[in-house]
Backbone bond lengths (Angstrom), bond angles and torsions (degrees), N, CA, C in turn:
res aa  C-N    CA-C-N  psi(-1)  N-CA   C-N-CA  omega(-1)  CA-C   N-CA-C  phi
1 M - - - 1.519 - - 1.451 109.04 -
2 S 1.388 112.79 129.69 1.549 114.12 -176.75 1.559 107.22 -68.41
3 E 1.288 111.70 158.27 1.461 120.45 -179.09 1.574 112.25 -62.59
4 T 1.433 114.78 -37.07 1.461 120.71 178.21 1.465 107.39 -63.90
5 K 1.285 120.13 -47.32 1.497 121.87 -177.41 1.510 111.03 -63.33
6 E 1.325 114.67 -37.59 1.484 117.31 -179.58 1.510 110.16 -64.07
7 L 1.449 115.45 -44.74 1.426 119.15 177.94 1.454 113.79 -57.93
8 I 1.359 116.38 -49.26 1.499 122.20 179.00 1.422 111.13 -60.77
9 D 1.291 116.50 -38.89 1.554 115.29 174.15 1.513 114.24 -59.29
10 L 1.385 115.72 -41.88 1.414 118.54 -179.47 1.601 108.96 -60.34
11 F 1.334 118.74 -46.57 1.429 118.23 -179.06 1.524 112.40 -69.86
12 E 1.378 116.89 -27.84 1.508 117.13 175.09 1.488 109.13 -69.82
13 N 1.338 119.87 -46.61 1.521 121.95 173.99 1.468 114.46 -53.55
14 A 1.372 117.10 -41.57 1.387 119.72 177.88 1.523 112.61 -63.11
15 T 1.299 113.46 -38.63 1.547 119.87 176.73 1.433 111.68 -65.78
16 K 1.333 119.61 -40.43 1.414 121.27 179.08 1.616 112.13 -68.84
17 E 1.171 114.79 -28.13 1.563 120.69 172.06 1.484 106.35 -56.15
18 C 1.343 117.08 -48.61 1.460 122.30 -173.77 1.625 109.06 -71.37
19 T 1.303 113.16 -31.29 1.506 120.36 -176.72 1.536 104.95 -68.93
20 T 1.221 120.79 -35.01 1.506 122.16 -176.23 1.518 108.75 -71.82
21 K 1.367 119.98 -10.09 1.374 126.71 -178.82 1.572 110.68 -95.04
22 G 1.290 115.72 6.06 1.470 120.35 170.88 1.484 110.59 97.76
23 L 1.328 122.80 15.15 1.371 119.51 -172.68 1.574 105.44 -93.40
24 N 1.303 115.01 143.59 1.458 118.49 -178.55 1.537 109.94 -99.75
25 L 1.347 117.47 111.53 1.411 120.78 179.55 1.554 110.07 -147.58
26 T 1.252 112.57 170.13 1.443 125.81 179.91 1.458 116.37 -119.87
27 I 1.291 122.77 124.47 1.403 121.08 176.36 1.476 118.26 -105.99
28 Y 1.257 117.80 138.91 1.467 127.93 -179.77 1.527 112.29 -127.71
29 R 1.248 120.43 129.29 1.468 121.39 178.72 1.551 113.08 -137.77
30 G 1.311 116.64 147.76 1.429 120.51 176.90 1.575 111.54 73.51
31 M 1.364 109.95 179.34 1.433 115.94 -179.41 1.537 108.64 -90.82
32 G 1.299 111.77 144.33 1.501 116.45 -179.42 1.557 110.10 164.61
33 K 1.270 116.26 164.94 1.468 120.13 -174.34 1.543 114.32 -56.14
34 E 1.351 114.43 -32.77 1.501 113.39 177.33 1.378 120.70 -81.69
35 N 1.368 114.09 -1.71 1.473 123.58 172.86 1.463 117.07 -116.23
36 R 1.383 108.23 40.03 1.521 115.83 179.41 1.513 107.17 -129.11
37 K 1.343 113.06 157.62 1.432 121.65 174.00 1.582 105.95 -122.24
38 Y 1.305 118.10 103.40 1.467 124.06 175.96 1.433 110.72 -71.94
39 V 1.341 116.34 128.73 1.503 122.59 176.48 1.549 112.05 -104.62
40 D 1.322 120.15 -15.92 1.399 126.70 168.42 1.499 111.82 -158.62
41 T 1.190 127.15 -169.33 1.394 130.10 -175.15 1.528 113.54 -59.55
42 H 1.347 116.29 -40.79 1.455 123.11 -174.90 1.522 115.35 -114.54
43 A 1.263 114.33 -0.99 1.568 116.89 -173.56 1.523 107.98 -120.23
44 F 1.355 116.24 134.42 1.357 121.04 178.91 1.464 110.00 -147.11
45 F 1.310 117.95 160.12 1.487 125.44 172.41 1.512 107.61 -116.44
46 E 1.373 114.68 135.92 1.430 116.12 175.62 1.542 110.96 -97.78
47 F 1.285 117.83 143.16 1.385 123.69 175.09 1.477 111.90 -79.05
48 E 1.281 118.13 -15.19 1.423 132.02 172.97 1.516 115.77 60.15
49 D 1.270 126.93 -87.57 1.389 124.74 -155.51 1.593 108.94 -87.80
50 F 1.328 122.16 -59.55 1.499 120.32 -177.97 1.506 107.98 -159.46
51 R 1.404 110.23 137.26 1.500 115.53 -174.15 1.572 102.43 -146.13
52 V 1.404 108.16 141.25 1.470 118.27 178.94 1.512 103.94 -124.22
53 E 1.345 120.03 127.10 1.387 120.64 173.49 1.581 109.87 -110.00
54 I 1.338 116.66 125.30 1.425 120.77 173.09 1.565 107.94 -121.07
55 S 1.250 116.81 171.95 1.489 116.86 -169.17 1.582 114.99 -54.45
56 A 1.369 113.70 -35.96 1.457 113.75 -175.56 1.541 115.07 -107.59
57 K 1.288 121.51 1.36 1.455 123.46 -167.97 1.470 111.15 -160.15
58 I 1.365 115.03 152.73 1.510 123.81 166.57 1.475 107.12 -108.39
59 I 1.330 118.77 128.49 1.492 123.30 176.91 1.538 106.94 -114.57
60 I 1.242 114.36 123.05 1.462 123.33 -169.23 1.585 109.76 -122.22
61 V 1.360 116.06 138.48 1.488 123.26 173.92 1.512 105.27 -124.56
62 E 1.381 112.66 118.50 1.382 121.41 176.43 1.591 108.44 -110.16
63 L 1.284 118.23 128.00 1.502 121.34 178.25 1.486 109.74 -107.29
64 E 1.325 118.77 130.80 1.421 124.18 -179.16 1.549 111.95 -127.60
65 S 1.396 111.33 148.56 1.479 115.25 170.21 1.522 106.25 -123.14
66 S 1.270 118.18 -9.77 1.546 120.84 173.78 1.487 104.86 -163.69
67 G 1.365 110.29 158.84 1.460 113.49 172.75 1.495 112.62 67.38
68 G 1.317 117.31 -141.73 1.453 121.89 165.20 1.495 119.12 107.98
69 E 1.459 118.52 -9.00 1.409 120.38 -176.34 1.525 108.68 -64.88
70 R 1.296 119.84 -30.53 1.466 121.08 174.49 1.493 113.34 -60.85
71 N 1.398 117.01 -30.94 1.438 118.58 -176.36 1.603 108.15 -76.97
72 L 1.404 117.00 -12.68 1.438 116.99 167.18 1.518 111.60 -92.42
73 T 1.281 120.35 -47.62 1.404 121.04 -174.56 1.588 114.76 -69.13
74 K 1.306 117.37 -16.04 1.492 113.45 177.23 1.445 111.87 -71.27
75 Y 1.331 120.28 -21.78 1.413 122.09 174.03 1.534 113.71 -72.54
76 W 1.359 114.51 -29.43 1.339 121.21 172.81 1.508 114.46 -58.83
77 Y 1.296 113.07 -50.09 1.514 122.78 173.73 1.521 111.65 -58.85
78 L 1.320 116.81 -51.41 1.397 122.51 -175.76 1.463 113.89 -60.52
79 I 1.372 116.46 -41.94 1.554 120.76 -179.51 1.548 108.38 -77.83
80 A 1.327 119.75 -38.35 1.478 120.19 -173.39 1.497 109.78 -71.82
81 H 1.429 118.75 -24.90 1.468 123.79 179.19 1.517 112.07 -102.02
82 H 1.352 115.11 19.43 1.454 122.47 179.75 1.503 120.44 47.40
83 H 1.381 112.31 34.23 1.402 117.76 168.80 1.480 116.54 -83.89
84 I 1.335 117.08 -14.95 1.414 129.76 164.40 1.438 110.52 -125.27
85 S 1.331 109.96 123.22 1.540 116.59 -179.56 1.493 114.40 -98.58
86 K 1.330 119.90 -26.95 1.455 124.84 -178.46 1.588 106.37 -79.75
87 P 1.343 117.59 154.27 1.429 121.70 169.16 1.428 110.97 -59.74
88 V 1.374 115.93 145.96 1.448 121.32 175.35 1.416 112.13 -113.64
89 R 1.396 116.30 131.91 1.514 123.52 168.28 1.472 113.74 -109.59
90 L 1.299 115.83 113.83 1.421 121.18 -173.64 1.505 114.17 -105.80
91 F 1.308 118.72 121.25 1.397 123.88 166.88 1.599 111.63 -97.89
92 H 1.321 118.24 107.71 1.484 118.39 -175.18 1.548 107.46 -108.86
93 L 1.316 111.09 114.51 1.479 119.41 -173.12 1.558 104.61 -106.14
94 Y 1.408 114.66 133.83 1.370 124.03 174.61 1.515 114.02 -120.38
95 R 1.291 116.63 119.79 1.421 125.11 179.42 1.524 105.79 -73.07
96 Q 1.323 120.09 127.07 1.447 123.00 179.37 1.617 105.35 -119.06
97 R 1.305 113.05 140.85 1.518 117.49 177.34 1.552 104.87 -101.24
98 G 1.391 119.37 -26.04 1.324 125.16 -177.86 1.522 109.66 -132.35
99 K 1.342 123.94 160.02 1.308 131.68 -178.91 1.551 115.91 -53.71
100 Y 1.378 116.18 -44.35 1.440 119.97 176.55 1.522 120.06 -103.32
101 E 1.359 108.94 10.99 1.461 111.97 175.83 1.517 113.34 -63.17
102 H 1.377 117.75 133.77 1.451 121.47 -175.66 1.488 117.30 76.97
103 A 1.386 117.41 8.22 1.431 117.54 -175.98 1.414 114.40 -57.32
104 Q 1.396 121.38 -41.25 1.410 124.10 177.68 1.537 110.91 -64.33
105 T 1.313 116.35 -38.66 1.431 119.55 179.07 1.553 109.20 -60.32
106 F 1.215 117.51 -46.91 1.521 124.79 -179.87 1.572 108.27 -53.73
107 L 1.351 113.25 -43.04 1.474 114.91 -176.85 1.517 108.25 -67.17
108 V 1.266 119.23 -46.73 1.458 120.92 176.80 1.603 109.57 -61.74
109 W 1.279 117.06 -43.58 1.433 117.15 179.24 1.487 115.26 -55.09
110 D 1.411 114.40 -47.29 1.462 120.81 177.62 1.565 109.67 -63.18
111 F 1.190 121.08 -35.85 1.536 123.79 178.02 1.494 110.84 -67.92
112 L 1.331 113.11 -48.55 1.501 113.16 175.12 1.527 116.18 -63.48
113 Y 1.249 114.58 -40.94 1.491 113.60 179.76 1.549 111.53 -62.72
114 E 1.357 115.28 -40.59 1.465 119.72 -178.91 1.601 105.33 -59.55
115 K 1.270 120.92 -46.46 1.438 122.14 176.97 1.499 116.24 -60.40
116 M 1.356 114.12 -35.20 1.482 121.36 -179.27 1.514 104.60 -66.70
117 V 1.333 122.04 -48.91 1.457 125.65 -173.77 1.580 106.24 -64.81
118 Q 1.326 117.71 -40.74 1.462 120.07 174.23 1.548 115.54 -52.40
119 K 1.322 109.79 -44.48 1.488 115.59 -177.34 1.496 117.31 -83.30
120 L 1.309 112.21 -38.35 1.517 121.22 -174.53 1.535 114.84 -91.96
121 G 1.366 112.19 -36.55 1.437 119.60 -167.55 1.406 118.46 94.48
122 K 1.211 124.35 141.91 1.434 126.64 -177.02 1.530 116.86 -69.47
123 E 1.322 111.00 -17.88 1.478 118.40 172.38 1.579 112.97 -71.40
124 R 1.319 114.09 -22.36 1.531 119.21 176.18 1.506 117.78 -91.08
125 I 1.361 114.41 -32.02 1.429 121.68 -176.09 1.490 107.92 -138.91
126 E 1.314 119.88 126.62 1.418 123.04 164.56 1.548 109.07 -129.23
127 A 1.267 119.05 121.39 1.457 122.64 -178.99 1.552 109.14 -132.68
128 T 1.339 110.30 147.42 1.379 121.85 177.78 1.593 110.05 -133.29
129 L 1.373 111.07 139.68 1.448 119.01 -178.66 1.578 111.06 -99.27
130 H 1.232 121.05 128.31 1.454 125.08 -174.99 1.509 112.11 -130.91
131 P 1.395 112.94 93.40 1.466 113.82 173.98 1.549 110.17 -78.87
132 F 1.341 116.63 146.87 1.472 116.80 -179.36 1.524 105.26 -152.79
133 R 1.355 113.68 156.73 1.431 119.49 177.33 1.526 109.14 -113.45
134 E 1.323 117.76 -36.76 1.461 123.77 179.56 1.522 110.08 -118.62
135 I 1.317 115.51 143.84 1.452 119.11 176.62 1.446 116.68 -53.63
136 A 1.304 117.46 -34.97 1.495 121.56 173.63 1.468 115.73 -51.30
137 E 1.375 114.83 -31.35 1.502 117.24 -174.86 1.472 109.40 -77.13
138 V 1.318 119.92 -4.02 1.511 118.96 -177.80 1.535 110.55 -94.50
139 Q 1.367 117.09 0.68 1.459 118.81 -178.18 1.503 111.62 -61.68
140 S 1.318 120.56 -39.45 1.468 121.91 -179.32 1.575 110.02 -64.93
141 V 1.408 118.96 -33.38 1.370 122.80 179.82 1.542 106.12 -70.65
142 I 1.207 120.96 -37.62 1.491 124.88 -179.44 1.536 106.60 -62.45
143 E 1.367 117.53 -40.05 1.508 119.61 -178.21 1.527 105.52 -67.35
144 D 1.296 121.56 -46.75 1.468 124.85 176.29 1.502 109.42 -54.52
145 F 1.314 117.33 -47.15 1.502 121.41 178.76 1.567 111.19 -57.21
146 K 1.271 114.71 -46.73 1.541 119.36 177.68 1.474 110.17 -60.85
147 N 1.256 117.71 -42.38 1.543 120.31 -178.96 1.530 108.75 -63.58
148 Q 1.335 118.96 -36.38 1.516 119.18 175.23 1.487 110.78 -58.93
149 I 1.432 118.10 -41.09 1.405 121.62 -176.87 1.554 104.54 -68.39
150 K 1.297 117.54 -48.89 1.521 120.36 -166.95 1.626 108.61 -70.07
151 D 1.299 117.21 -21.09 1.476 119.96 179.08 1.542 112.49 -60.64
152 F 1.389 119.96 -16.54 1.386 123.43 -171.98 1.543 110.47 -123.58
């Protein structure tokens, strides 16, 4: 099993735990037509890895092994142009092989996120960056993710 699939399965299982408690939500995973937001006839953005829609919020998990700033800034575009009306909570996970891998990406990510919040407001977008080396390190993120679902 690939590491990406294993991580997505962990988030999906956490979501299903919340579903058994009577919460009404919709789960989307992977790339595909149902996990896209069309902005015109021929252009769309993919949510890509994992998304949960609840009545008042969209909760998204993006998994990266390189790059990834686009997977933050696409939400700026979608929210600013009213393609997404619900608040977005983004968990952005970066797989690291070494302690300083992606250091420059994290600096740019922090800068871009600060600008996004200035323009959109924290009530429209909340995002957190989570570097990890081992899957076990993601457990606290999964707990935060579940809390976001349970809050509604």
